[in-house]
Biopython code that builds the backbone (N, CA, C, O; Angstrom):
import numpy as np
from Bio.PDB.StructureBuilder import StructureBuilder

atoms = [
    (1, "MET", "N", (14.378, 5.894, -17.267)),
    (1, "MET", "CA", (14.685, 5.215, -18.502)),
    (1, "MET", "C", (16.186, 5.241, -18.773)),
    (1, "MET", "O", (16.750, 4.276, -19.289)),
    (2, "ASP", "N", (16.830, 6.362, -18.418)),
    (2, "ASP", "CA", (18.275, 6.467, -18.643)),
    (2, "ASP", "C", (19.025, 5.387, -17.880)),
    (2, "ASP", "O", (20.001, 4.827, -18.380)),
    (3, "MET", "N", (18.570, 5.098, -16.676)),
    (3, "MET", "CA", (19.244, 4.086, -15.857)),
    (3, "MET", "C", (19.114, 2.703, -16.496)),
    (3, "MET", "O", (20.033, 1.885, -16.439)),
    (4, "MET", "N", (17.957, 2.463, -17.103)),
    (4, "MET", "CA", (17.743, 1.162, -17.729)),
    (4, "MET", "C", (18.631, 1.015, -18.963)),
    (4, "MET", "O", (19.175, -0.060, -19.216)),
    (5, "THR", "N", (18.776, 2.079, -19.718)),
    (5, "THR", "CA", (19.605, 2.003, -20.924)),
    (5, "THR", "C", (21.091, 1.951, -20.587)),
    (5, "THR", "O", (21.892, 1.494, -21.401)),
    (6, "GLN", "N", (21.467, 2.413, -19.396)),
    (6, "GLN", "CA", (22.869, 2.385, -18.985)),
    (6, "GLN", "C", (23.212, 1.107, -18.219)),
    (6, "GLN", "O", (24.308, 0.978, -17.674)),
    (7, "ASP", "N", (22.277, 0.174, -18.183)),
    (7, "ASP", "CA", (22.464, -1.116, -17.512)),
    (7, "ASP", "C", (22.814, -0.973, -16.033)),
    (7, "ASP", "O", (23.679, -1.687, -15.524)),
    (8, "ASP", "N", (22.136, -0.042, -15.340)),
    (8, "ASP", "CA", (22.303, 0.071, -13.887)),
    (8, "ASP", "C", (21.647, -1.128, -13.219)),
    (8, "ASP", "O", (20.854, -1.842, -13.831)),
    (9, "SER", "N", (21.992, -1.334, -11.960)),
    (9, "SER", "CA", (21.447, -2.487, -11.242)),
    (9, "SER", "C", (19.949, -2.314, -11.017)),
    (9, "SER", "O", (19.441, -1.196, -10.935)),
    (10, "ALA", "N", (19.265, -3.430, -10.920)),
    (10, "ALA", "CA", (17.819, -3.414, -10.711)),
    (10, "ALA", "C", (17.462, -2.753, -9.388)),
    (10, "ALA", "O", (16.469, -2.030, -9.301)),
    (11, "SER", "N", (18.261, -2.995, -8.365)),
    (11, "SER", "CA", (17.962, -2.396, -7.064)),
    (11, "SER", "C", (18.176, -0.874, -7.101)),
    (11, "SER", "O", (17.446, -0.128, -6.448)),
    (12, "GLY", "N", (19.162, -0.424, -7.854)),
    (12, "GLY", "CA", (19.385, 1.020, -8.007)),
    (12, "GLY", "C", (18.229, 1.697, -8.714)),
    (12, "GLY", "O", (17.800, 2.785, -8.331)),
    (13, "ILE", "N", (17.727, 1.036, -9.756)),
    (13, "ILE", "CA", (16.583, 1.562, -10.501)),
    (13, "ILE", "C", (15.352, 1.592, -9.600)),
    (13, "ILE", "O", (14.609, 2.573, -9.572)),
    (14, "SER", "N", (15.151, 0.505, -8.869)),
    (14, "SER", "CA", (14.017, 0.415, -7.954)),
    (14, "SER", "C", (14.096, 1.505, -6.881)),
    (14, "SER", "O", (13.089, 2.148, -6.581)),
    (15, "ASP", "N", (15.265, 1.716, -6.311)),
    (15, "ASP", "CA", (15.437, 2.753, -5.294)),
    (15, "ASP", "C", (15.148, 4.144, -5.855)),
    (15, "ASP", "O", (14.517, 4.963, -5.187)),
    (16, "LYS", "N", (15.602, 4.411, -7.068)),
    (16, "LYS", "CA", (15.370, 5.709, -7.703)),
    (16, "LYS", "C", (13.882, 5.937, -7.941)),
    (16, "LYS", "O", (13.379, 7.039, -7.721)),
    (17, "ILE", "N", (13.178, 4.904, -8.390)),
    (17, "ILE", "CA", (11.732, 5.006, -8.616)),
    (17, "ILE", "C", (11.015, 5.277, -7.301)),
    (17, "ILE", "O", (10.121, 6.121, -7.240)),
    (18, "LYS", "N", (11.407, 4.556, -6.241)),
    (18, "LYS", "CA", (10.796, 4.774, -4.927)),
    (18, "LYS", "C", (11.037, 6.194, -4.443)),
    (18, "LYS", "O", (10.121, 6.837, -3.930)),
    (19, "ASP", "N", (12.252, 6.689, -4.600)),
    (19, "ASP", "CA", (12.563, 8.055, -4.181)),
    (19, "ASP", "C", (11.695, 9.070, -4.916)),
    (19, "ASP", "O", (11.192, 10.019, -4.314)),
    (20, "MET", "N", (11.523, 8.869, -6.203)),
    (20, "MET", "CA", (10.698, 9.784, -6.997)),
    (20, "MET", "C", (9.238, 9.736, -6.547)),
    (20, "MET", "O", (8.581, 10.771, -6.439)),
    (21, "LEU", "N", (8.736, 8.529, -6.287)),
    (21, "LEU", "CA", (7.342, 8.384, -5.843)),
    (21, "LEU", "C", (7.134, 8.989, -4.458)),
    (21, "LEU", "O", (6.113, 9.633, -4.216)),
    (22, "TYR", "N", (8.087, 8.790, -3.546)),
    (22, "TYR", "CA", (7.987, 9.381, -2.216)),
    (22, "TYR", "C", (7.988, 10.907, -2.294)),
    (22, "TYR", "O", (7.220, 11.562, -1.589)),
    (23, "ALA", "N", (8.830, 11.467, -3.131)),
    (23, "ALA", "CA", (8.887, 12.926, -3.278)),
    (23, "ALA", "C", (7.573, 13.464, -3.842)),
    (23, "ALA", "O", (7.072, 14.495, -3.393)),
    (24, "LYS", "N", (7.028, 12.763, -4.820)),
    (24, "LYS", "CA", (5.771, 13.179, -5.435)),
    (24, "LYS", "C", (4.623, 13.103, -4.428)),
    (24, "LYS", "O", (3.798, 14.014, -4.352)),
    (25, "SER", "N", (4.572, 12.023, -3.663)),
    (25, "SER", "CA", (3.493, 11.876, -2.681)),
    (25, "SER", "C", (3.651, 12.881, -1.546)),
    (25, "SER", "O", (2.648, 13.370, -1.026)),
    (26, "ALA", "N", (4.874, 13.202, -1.147)),
    (26, "ALA", "CA", (5.093, 14.194, -0.091)),
    (26, "ALA", "C", (4.577, 15.559, -0.526)),
    (26, "ALA", "O", (4.005, 16.289, 0.283)),
    (27, "ASP", "N", (4.769, 15.911, -1.792)),
    (27, "ASP", "CA", (4.252, 17.177, -2.304)),
    (27, "ASP", "C", (2.726, 17.205, -2.250)),
    (27, "ASP", "O", (2.131, 18.204, -1.848)),
    (28, "LYS", "N", (2.104, 16.115, -2.652)),
    (28, "LYS", "CA", (0.642, 16.059, -2.646)),
    (28, "LYS", "C", (0.101, 16.088, -1.222)),
    (28, "LYS", "O", (-0.905, 16.746, -0.958)),
    (29, "ILE", "N", (0.747, 15.391, -0.312)),
    (29, "ILE", "CA", (0.317, 15.391, 1.088)),
    (29, "ILE", "C", (0.486, 16.782, 1.679)),
    (29, "ILE", "O", (-0.390, 17.263, 2.398)),
    (30, "GLY", "N", (1.598, 17.424, 1.382)),
    (30, "GLY", "CA", (1.831, 18.771, 1.889)),
    (30, "GLY", "C", (0.778, 19.759, 1.431)),
    (30, "GLY", "O", (0.412, 20.674, 2.169)),
    (31, "ALA", "N", (0.293, 19.578, 0.221)),
    (31, "ALA", "CA", (-0.724, 20.481, -0.318)),
    (31, "ALA", "C", (-2.048, 20.360, 0.429)),
    (31, "ALA", "O", (-2.804, 21.329, 0.491)),
    (32, "HIS", "N", (-2.341, 19.208, 0.989)),
    (32, "HIS", "CA", (-3.619, 18.976, 1.674)),
    (32, "HIS", "C", (-3.503, 19.026, 3.195)),
    (32, "HIS", "O", (-4.511, 18.920, 3.894)),
    (33, "LYS", "N", (-2.305, 19.184, 3.706)),
    (33, "LYS", "CA", (-2.085, 19.113, 5.152)),
    (33, "LYS", "C", (-2.895, 20.151, 5.925)),
    (33, "LYS", "O", (-3.497, 19.814, 6.944)),
    (34, "ASP", "N", (-2.927, 21.400, 5.470)),
    (34, "ASP", "CA", (-3.657, 22.450, 6.179)),
    (34, "ASP", "C", (-5.155, 22.169, 6.225)),
    (34, "ASP", "O", (-5.797, 22.354, 7.259)),
    (35, "ALA", "N", (-5.699, 21.725, 5.114)),
    (35, "ALA", "CA", (-7.139, 21.452, 5.061)),
    (35, "ALA", "C", (-7.508, 20.290, 5.982)),
    (35, "ALA", "O", (-8.538, 20.331, 6.656)),
    (36, "VAL", "N", (-6.680, 19.271, 6.010)),
    (36, "VAL", "CA", (-6.960, 18.117, 6.868)),
    (36, "VAL", "C", (-6.839, 18.506, 8.332)),
    (36, "VAL", "O", (-7.682, 18.125, 9.144)),
    (37, "ALA", "N", (-5.805, 19.258, 8.678)),
    (37, "ALA", "CA", (-5.634, 19.694, 10.062)),
    (37, "ALA", "C", (-6.811, 20.551, 10.505)),
    (37, "ALA", "O", (-7.295, 20.414, 11.628)),
    (38, "ALA", "N", (-7.270, 21.432, 9.629)),
    (38, "ALA", "CA", (-8.413, 22.275, 9.964)),
    (38, "ALA", "C", (-9.670, 21.440, 10.165)),
    (38, "ALA", "O", (-10.461, 21.721, 11.065)),
    (39, "SER", "N", (-9.861, 20.422, 9.340)),
    (39, "SER", "CA", (-11.066, 19.605, 9.486)),
    (39, "SER", "C", (-11.002, 18.733, 10.738)),
    (39, "SER", "O", (-12.030, 18.469, 11.362)),
    (40, "LEU", "N", (-9.813, 18.287, 11.107)),
    (40, "LEU", "CA", (-9.688, 17.458, 12.307)),
    (40, "LEU", "C", (-9.888, 18.267, 13.578)),
    (40, "LEU", "O", (-10.523, 17.799, 14.523)),
    (41, "PHE", "N", (-9.353, 19.467, 13.603)),
    (41, "PHE", "CA", (-9.409, 20.274, 14.806)),
    (41, "PHE", "C", (-10.503, 21.319, 14.761)),
    (41, "PHE", "O", (-10.681, 22.074, 15.717)),
    (42, "GLY", "N", (-11.237, 21.371, 13.662)),
    (42, "GLY", "CA", (-12.396, 22.237, 13.560)),
    (42, "GLY", "C", (-12.095, 23.713, 13.427)),
    (42, "GLY", "O", (-12.977, 24.536, 13.670)),
    (43, "ALA", "N", (-10.905, 24.070, 13.058)),
    (43, "ALA", "CA", (-10.561, 25.483, 12.946)),
    (43, "ALA", "C", (-10.595, 25.919, 11.488)),
    (43, "ALA", "O", (-9.910, 25.349, 10.638)),
    (44, "THR", "N", (-11.392, 26.923, 11.219)),
    (44, "THR", "CA", (-11.405, 27.514, 9.888)),
    (44, "THR", "C", (-10.575, 28.796, 9.943)),
    (44, "THR", "O", (-10.316, 29.305, 11.033)),
    (45, "PRO", "N", (-10.163, 29.317, 8.824)),
    (45, "PRO", "CA", (-9.389, 30.573, 8.858)),
    (45, "PRO", "C", (-10.122, 31.702, 9.585)),
    (45, "PRO", "O", (-9.493, 32.507, 10.272)),
    (46, "GLU", "N", (-11.455, 31.765, 9.437)),
    (46, "GLU", "CA", (-12.232, 32.796, 10.123)),
    (46, "GLU", "C", (-12.176, 32.593, 11.638)),
    (46, "GLU", "O", (-12.041, 33.555, 12.394)),
    (47, "GLU", "N", (-12.279, 31.344, 12.070)),
    (47, "GLU", "CA", (-12.209, 31.042, 13.500)),
    (47, "GLU", "C", (-10.830, 31.345, 14.051)),
    (47, "GLU", "O", (-10.706, 31.848, 15.168)),
    (48, "GLU", "N", (-9.791, 31.047, 13.282)),
    (48, "GLU", "CA", (-8.434, 31.339, 13.727)),
    (48, "GLU", "C", (-8.220, 32.841, 13.860)),
    (48, "GLU", "O", (-7.569, 33.295, 14.801)),
    (49, "GLU", "N", (-8.767, 33.620, 12.918)),
    (49, "GLU", "CA", (-8.653, 35.080, 12.979)),
    (49, "GLU", "C", (-9.363, 35.615, 14.222)),
    (49, "GLU", "O", (-8.830, 36.481, 14.916)),
    (50, "GLN", "N", (-10.560, 35.105, 14.507)),
    (50, "GLN", "CA", (-11.301, 35.536, 15.686)),
    (50, "GLN", "C", (-10.557, 35.140, 16.957)),
    (50, "GLN", "O", (-10.504, 35.914, 17.913)),
    (51, "LEU", "N", (-9.994, 33.959, 16.970)),
    (51, "LEU", "CA", (-9.223, 33.506, 18.126)),
    (51, "LEU", "C", (-8.032, 34.429, 18.365)),
    (51, "LEU", "O", (-7.744, 34.794, 19.505)),
    (52, "GLN", "N", (-7.346, 34.805, 17.295)),
    (52, "GLN", "CA", (-6.197, 35.708, 17.428)),
    (52, "GLN", "C", (-6.634, 37.055, 18.004)),
    (52, "GLN", "O", (-5.946, 37.613, 18.859)),
    (53, "LYS", "N", (-7.781, 37.585, 17.540)),
    (53, "LYS", "CA", (-8.294, 38.846, 18.072)),
    (53, "LYS", "C", (-8.639, 38.711, 19.551)),
    (53, "LYS", "O", (-8.350, 39.610, 20.341)),
    (54, "ASP", "N", (-9.257, 37.588, 19.930)),
    (54, "ASP", "CA", (-9.603, 37.364, 21.335)),
    (54, "ASP", "C", (-8.355, 37.303, 22.204)),
    (54, "ASP", "O", (-8.317, 37.888, 23.287)),
    (55, "VAL", "N", (-7.338, 36.596, 21.731)),
    (55, "VAL", "CA", (-6.090, 36.479, 22.487)),
    (55, "VAL", "C", (-5.456, 37.851, 22.672)),
    (55, "VAL", "O", (-5.000, 38.180, 23.767)),
    (56, "GLU", "N", (-5.424, 38.655, 21.613)),
    (56, "GLU", "CA", (-4.859, 40.000, 21.709)),
    (56, "GLU", "C", (-5.665, 40.858, 22.687)),
    (56, "GLU", "O", (-5.091, 41.613, 23.471)),
    (57, "GLY", "N", (-6.988, 40.742, 22.641)),
    (57, "GLY", "CA", (-7.841, 41.504, 23.556)),
    (57, "GLY", "C", (-7.608, 41.110, 25.000)),
    (57, "GLY", "O", (-7.502, 41.974, 25.871)),
    (58, "TYR", "N", (-7.528, 39.811, 25.265)),
    (58, "TYR", "CA", (-7.294, 39.348, 26.633)),
    (58, "TYR", "C", (-5.909, 39.739, 27.122)),
    (58, "TYR", "O", (-5.742, 40.082, 28.293)),
    (59, "SER", "N", (-4.920, 39.695, 26.247)),
    (59, "SER", "CA", (-3.577, 40.082, 26.670)),
    (59, "SER", "C", (-3.530, 41.574, 26.975)),
    (59, "SER", "O", (-2.813, 42.000, 27.881)),
    (60, "ASP", "N", (-4.297, 42.379, 26.219)),
    (60, "ASP", "CA", (-4.383, 43.809, 26.518)),
    (60, "ASP", "C", (-5.039, 44.026, 27.880)),
    (60, "ASP", "O", (-4.584, 44.855, 28.668)),
    (61, "THR", "N", (-6.103, 43.283, 28.152)),
    (61, "THR", "CA", (-6.799, 43.411, 29.429)),
    (61, "THR", "C", (-5.871, 43.055, 30.587)),
    (61, "THR", "O", (-5.829, 43.757, 31.598)),
    (62, "ILE", "N", (-5.143, 41.982, 30.435)),
    (62, "ILE", "CA", (-4.220, 41.556, 31.487)),
    (62, "ILE", "C", (-3.129, 42.599, 31.691)),
    (62, "ILE", "O", (-2.722, 42.858, 32.824)),
    (63, "ALA", "N", (-2.655, 43.195, 30.608)),
    (63, "ALA", "CA", (-1.594, 44.201, 30.694)),
    (63, "ALA", "C", (-2.128, 45.565, 31.122)),
    (63, "ALA", "O", (-1.341, 46.473, 31.392)),
    (64, "GLY", "N", (-3.450, 45.728, 31.189)),
    (64, "GLY", "CA", (-4.036, 46.993, 31.594)),
    (64, "GLY", "C", (-4.114, 48.006, 30.476)),
    (64, "GLY", "O", (-4.207, 49.207, 30.732)),
    (65, "ILE", "N", (-4.078, 47.546, 29.247)),
    (65, "ILE", "CA", (-4.148, 48.444, 28.096)),
    (65, "ILE", "C", (-5.587, 48.504, 27.607)),
    (65, "ILE", "O", (-6.234, 47.476, 27.407)),
    (66, "ASP", "N", (-6.076, 49.718, 27.418)),
    (66, "ASP", "CA", (-7.413, 49.901, 26.858)),
    (66, "ASP", "C", (-7.252, 50.498, 25.471)),
    (66, "ASP", "O", (-7.052, 51.706, 25.341)),
    (67, "ARG", "N", (-7.336, 49.684, 24.442)),
    (67, "ARG", "CA", (-7.114, 50.139, 23.066)),
    (67, "ARG", "C", (-8.137, 51.193, 22.653)),
    (67, "ARG", "O", (-7.819, 52.046, 21.824)),
    (68, "GLY", "N", (-9.336, 51.166, 23.192)),
    (68, "GLY", "CA", (-10.350, 52.153, 22.853)),
    (68, "GLY", "C", (-9.936, 53.540, 23.290)),
    (68, "GLY", "O", (-10.138, 54.505, 22.554)),
    (69, "GLU", "N", (-9.357, 53.659, 24.479)),
    (69, "GLU", "CA", (-8.903, 54.958, 24.965)),
    (69, "GLU", "C", (-7.703, 55.452, 24.182)),
    (69, "GLU", "O", (-7.612, 56.641, 23.874)),
    (70, "VAL", "N", (-6.788, 54.564, 23.859)),
    (70, "VAL", "CA", (-5.576, 54.946, 23.137)),
    (70, "VAL", "C", (-5.907, 55.494, 21.757)),
    (70, "VAL", "O", (-5.309, 56.474, 21.312)),
    (71, "GLU", "N", (-6.853, 54.865, 21.085)),
    (71, "GLU", "CA", (-7.206, 55.275, 19.733)),
    (71, "GLU", "C", (-8.027, 56.568, 19.722)),
    (71, "GLU", "O", (-7.994, 57.292, 18.727)),
    (72, "SER", "N", (-8.772, 56.887, 20.810)),
    (72, "SER", "CA", (-9.639, 58.031, 20.801)),
    (72, "SER", "C", (-8.955, 59.307, 21.297)),
    (72, "SER", "O", (-9.535, 60.387, 21.183)),
    (73, "GLU", "N", (-7.741, 59.214, 21.844)),
    (73, "GLU", "CA", (-7.040, 60.397, 22.341)),
    (73, "GLU", "C", (-6.583, 61.256, 21.174)),
    (73, "GLU", "O", (-6.096, 60.732, 20.173)),
    (74, "PRO", "N", (-6.735, 62.584, 21.293)),
    (74, "PRO", "CA", (-6.214, 63.471, 20.238)),
    (74, "PRO", "C", (-4.690, 63.432, 20.213)),
    (74, "PRO", "O", (-4.045, 63.241, 21.244)),
    (75, "GLU", "N", (-4.126, 63.615, 19.027)),
    (75, "GLU", "CA", (-2.681, 63.580, 18.898)),
    (75, "GLU", "C", (-2.067, 64.789, 19.576)),
    (75, "GLU", "O", (-2.650, 65.872, 19.544)),
    (76, "GLY", "N", (-0.897, 64.628, 20.191)),
    (76, "GLY", "CA", (-0.183, 65.699, 20.827)),
    (76, "GLY", "C", (-0.532, 65.879, 22.285)),
    (76, "GLY", "O", (0.241, 66.510, 23.006)),
    (77, "GLU", "N", (-1.649, 65.364, 22.766)),
    (77, "GLU", "CA", (-2.016, 65.464, 24.177)),
    (77, "GLU", "C", (-1.687, 64.169, 24.872)),
    (77, "GLU", "O", (-1.964, 63.083, 24.363)),
    (78, "GLU", "N", (-1.097, 64.295, 26.033)),
    (78, "GLU", "CA", (-0.772, 63.077, 26.795)),
    (78, "GLU", "C", (-1.162, 63.233, 28.218)),
    (78, "GLU", "O", (-0.969, 62.315, 29.015)),
]
sb = StructureBuilder()
sb.init_structure("model")
sb.init_model(0)
sb.init_chain("A")
sb.init_seg("    ")
for serial, (resi, resn, name, xyz) in enumerate(atoms, 1):
    if name == "N":
        sb.init_residue(resn, " ", resi, " ")
    sb.init_atom(name, np.array(xyz, "f"), 0.0, 1.0, " ", f" {name:<3s}", serial, name[0])
structure = sb.get_structure()
């Protein structure tokens, strides 16, 4: 409204309105991006957590680390 009362050019006013609308829509799109990506690729937070645990387990196996043995050893003995 300030631009209109200051007699700015019509194209300047139009550009400012477009910029404001683009910024507003980008915020709304950003808010839904995670949910849409999850629905497209079928990953839920629970599935992602399980996948992360599986990856860590497989990397331990490849590295020769047995987390069960490490956790069950008494402290001070090596």
